C-alpha positions in Angstrom: 14.1 13.6 -7.9 13.7 9.8 -7.5 10.3 8.3 -7.3 9.0 7.9 -3.8 8.9 4.3 -2.3 6.8 2.8 0.3 6.9 -0.3 2.5 3.5 -1.7 3.6 2.3 -5.2 4.7 -0.3 -6.8 2.5 -2.0 -9.7 4.3 1.1 -9.8 6.7 3.7 -9.9 3.7 6.0 -6.9 3.5 6.0 -5.2 0.1 8.3 -2.3 -0.8 8.5 -0.3 -3.9 7.1 2.6 -6.2 3.4 3.2 -6.4 3.2 0.9 -9.5 5.1 -1.9 -7.9 3.0 -1.9 -4.8 -0.3 -1.6 -6.7 0.9 -4.6 -8.9 1.4 -6.7 -5.8 -1.9 -5.5 -4.3 -3.8 -6.6 -7.5 -2.9 -10.3 -6.8 -3.8 -10.4 -3.1 -6.6 -12.4 -1.8 -9.7 -10.3 -0.7 -10.5 -9.1 1.8 -7.0 -7.7 2.1 -5.3 -6.3 5.4 -3.1 -3.3 4.5 -0.7 -2.2 7.3 1.3 1.0 6.5 2.5 1.5 10.2 -0.9 2.8 11.3 -2.2 -0.5 12.2 -3.8 -3.0 9.8 -7.0 -1.8 7.9 -9.1 -4.3 6.0 -10.4 -3.7 2.5 -13.1 -5.7 0.8 -11.9 -5.1 -2.8 -9.0 -4.0 -4.9 -10.7 -0.7 -5.6 -10.9 0.3 -2.0 -7.4 -0.9 -1.1 -6.0 0.9 -4.2 -7.5 4.3 -3.1 -6.0 3.9 0.4 -2.6 2.9 -1.0 -2.7 5.8 -3.6 -3.4 8.3 -0.6 -0.4 6.9 1.2 1.9 7.6 -1.7 0.4 11.2 -2.0 1.0 12.1 1.7 4.2 13.9 2.5 7.0 11.7 3.7 8.2 12.2 7.3 11.8 12.8 6.2 11.1 15.2 3.4 
């Protein structure tokens, strides 16, 4: 089974990829960071808090699975 991918907006910039690819992009954002995964933008003050949110997104079941 292929690794799950996700497309989210980080500070208004679309990022798509595997968990590692998205987290790599997230690590270099300016903080606070606005993360929008289709549920409306949520602002996070640090990488640690944003990382936990993104990890939860990847662990959630996909709508089409």
